[in-house]
Phi, psi and omega in degrees: 000148179241134175256129178222167181266131174278176180293340176271000178085002181276148179286138178234154179242127176256118180252166178056042178233159175273109186298337180288346182259003185251130177293158180295330181210144176258357192282325189287329184279116174271106190278144181281145177042048185222142168283089188301319182296316179295314182299316185285346171283325182214079188294150175241095185252127178265131186246336181213155176210133179206127180062238180260009186242149175239160172228135181260179187291348176269001180086004181281134174271133180234151173266135182277107185260005178227020179051053187067238172254055183066020188242359181240054185292342182268004182090165182271152173070034179290116184295329179300320181287317178302314181295319180296316180293317180298314179298319180294318179298324180288332184265312183207106185274331182203145172217141179300132179275354181259121178063011175217175179186185174213159190300327185300321183293328178286323178293319179297319178301320178296318181292319178296317183295341176293335185256337183291150183285159175054223179250037173281070190250007179250124194243126177242132182264140174230199186243359177184181179292320179300315181287336174294317178294316178302319179294317178301319178300314181292321179297319179298316179297316179298321180297311181296322177296320179296331180269007179077023180237050182296349178286347179283105183233347183276146174237142179249120175250202183215144175302146178066014177274149172233122180236007180119182189240009168288169186300312180296316181295320177294324181297315182278347176285169183225027175277120194304310183295324178297316183289315181298318185297323187243024185304328186289344183241009184282163180298140172282163172080015179260132180236145183244135170281164174287153175284170187256007183274099185267158182304327182281356180276067181255125177052049178263122177266118184092207183276133174296150179270350178243153175112359181297335180294345178297338177295339180293348173304324180294320177296320179296320179295322176299320179292317185285326186247355181086111182298334180291349179259356185264124182275314186202158170242128181239129177218155164275129178307316168237119181293115190269297188294339179275353175128030177060069177265105185279136183289142174299153177301130178089348184294308182294323178299319180291321175302317179300317181296317181292319178298317179298319182299323187251008179069030182264137177284133178256120180251127171257121173274103182249032178301322177265315187282341182291155177068044165102354186299327181267355180112340172244169180308314178228151180298330179301323177285321180299322183262000174071031179229123182259119177278183176266335182219140174234134171255145179213163178192233174030268186292350181305323177242014187058027176075008185279321179227135178301133177197138174234156182219141171239124175252131182232157175296150183301324183292331176291312177301313183298320180297317180292320178296313185292337183281346183253143177292155180299136180093351180264152173290124184279324182230114182277077184196147177162177183223152177306324185255025177290113175061040181289157189306317184290326177294317179297317180299316178297316182293323177294320176297321178296317178302319178298318179293318177309312185283314184297319185259006180048054189298318183295322177295318179298319179298313182296321182288329180278340186305310182302320180293318178298312183294323177299316179295317181299314183286347176292347181275002185294343180282347181289134186296333182282345186274124181264330182194154173221142176210161180181161176205141179063231179250044177211138179210162179234137176242114177275127176265139184301140183304139178226106176068299179212154182304136176096335183294313181297315181299319181291317179294323179291320176303314181294324178293319179291323177302316179293334179279353175099022176232129187248132180202180178261132174242136175235122183058234179258020180249131173266119184260119184249123183214081185296161176288150184286347178275359181301141168261172182301325180295329178287320176300316178301317181295319178300311183295317180298317182286330172297316179300316179296314182297316180292321178296317178295325176299319178297320181296326180289000000 
């Protein structure tokens, strides 16, 4: 047995746990996006991970139904990645990314550019999805200045969007609590379109057939604020963290048309959707719309080492390069950990797995079976809505007393039932790993049914 202090300072006893897996104290660590008081009363500690399974501190085996935080689509404990990172650490652990470099980062950029759509062939490294978005914002500003259009300072985001938690990323995002909490320090000049999740989008598998007209919000914003002042429009092709909001048919295409009409840069945040989640390498290819900039992270290294990436069209890169004299720094931006050797080594190993195991094909082929299983849960009384595309879906749990309470309680019930996933508000976000076989999908669905049913009983 382990004795630890709760948030009220009272002694608690944890029984039936492996004492070697429990920290001496839970108090010092301020956990992110977590109800710290609730967690420290009844902690959920993960101690092992292999393939599609996790093990917690109570010895319970759980199936990973959200690929970690959408970042482990190749499964946990991939020896190819471990070996690549270990070998890299033994040979070259760090190199300055400013005015110096190493061959691996250039090779990775080439490999990434093989998969990006159109001519988005210029690759900038960051350290996570948030910093990828922050970098995209700066690149867009630098591009417009280089083209003599420095008056373009406004950015258009979307309600219910999540782009990360740096100031710029939070500013263009549309998650209410994130924006309200930090409203006093956010970027000026940001305008938000309405989200596309309409009341009639109930239990829609794939893209809704209604709602494409919501893209006209961008045209209205151009009229109200002057299109000549707008630098970029940023959207997630499928809004992930807010609960898998799939775009209506024609919506993204219309955004592309409006951006082209007004000289606005279109940014797709593919931190979640990138690298196969929708069935193609990128959602932009799946939906047939090519943006000017793509941000990515998460699956780039299979979640093993933090890394973010920004891919831009060649003309954007060329404009910034041409605007600076030879010998001068063209873009005053970067990070200590931009494209560091171990992150690159992990990402190159991931690229090898993508190709060797035909991961994107596996994702596309498994999607119908996954979605069929997910939508089979619609008979449960607690379920208010289900939606999904590719290998990602959202289950809305009916409101209980106040927003978020039902989702959190249901998440905890499912955790006890042996299925682990990400919940946002009252939505359970399910995003299985691409290595899943049908038996794993069945296990996820069965344990979701058990967890949601047990939540109802409580």
